[in-house]
C-alpha positions in Angstrom: 8.6 35.3 -8.1 8.9 33.8 -11.6 6.4 31.1 -12.7 7.7 27.6 -12.9 8.0 26.4 -16.5 8.4 22.9 -17.8 12.0 23.6 -18.7 12.8 24.5 -15.1 11.1 21.4 -13.8 13.0 19.3 -16.3 16.3 20.8 -15.2 15.5 20.1 -11.5 14.5 16.5 -12.4 17.8 16.0 -14.3 19.8 17.4 -11.3 17.9 15.2 -8.9 18.4 12.1 -11.1 22.2 12.7 -11.3 22.4 13.3 -7.6 20.5 10.2 -6.9 22.6 8.1 -9.2 25.8 9.4 -7.7 24.6 8.8 -4.2 23.4 5.3 -5.1 26.8 4.5 -6.7 28.7 5.7 -3.6 26.4 3.6 -1.4 26.9 0.4 -3.5 30.6 0.9 -3.8 31.0 1.4 -0.1 28.8 -1.6 0.7 30.8 -3.7 -1.8 34.1 -2.7 -0.2 32.7 -3.4 3.3 33.0 0.3 4.4 30.3 1.3 6.9 27.7 3.7 5.4 25.5 6.2 7.2 22.1 5.0 8.1 20.5 8.0 6.3 22.0 7.2 2.9 19.3 4.6 1.8 16.6 7.0 2.9 18.2 9.7 0.8 18.3 7.4 -2.2 14.7 6.4 -1.7 13.7 10.1 -1.4 15.3 11.1 -4.6 13.8 8.0 -6.3 10.3 9.0 -5.0 10.8 12.6 -6.3 11.7 11.2 -9.7 8.6 9.0 -9.7 6.4 12.0 -8.9 8.0 14.0 -11.7 7.5 11.2 -14.1 3.8 10.8 -13.2 3.3 14.5 -13.4 4.8 14.5 -16.9 2.4 11.8 -17.9 -0.5 13.7 -16.4 0.4 16.9 -18.2 0.9 15.1 -21.5 -2.5 13.5 -21.2 -4.2 16.8 -20.3 -2.6 18.5 -23.3 -3.9 15.8 -25.6 -7.4 16.1 -24.3 -7.6 19.9 -24.7 
């Protein structure tokens, strides 16, 4: 198994961000048009948003630890 690098984490974060934005756009367009949406869709959007917040916080943590060493 290869070690996880910052570039790989950045790529996963970008893909998750794009997937979350696309899902949120579909949800809001469907809601605006009055189309029923699945009950799991807001949870999926919140999950992707939470993942992005964790990645952002981890990036800040790593940047701070690099400055201190």
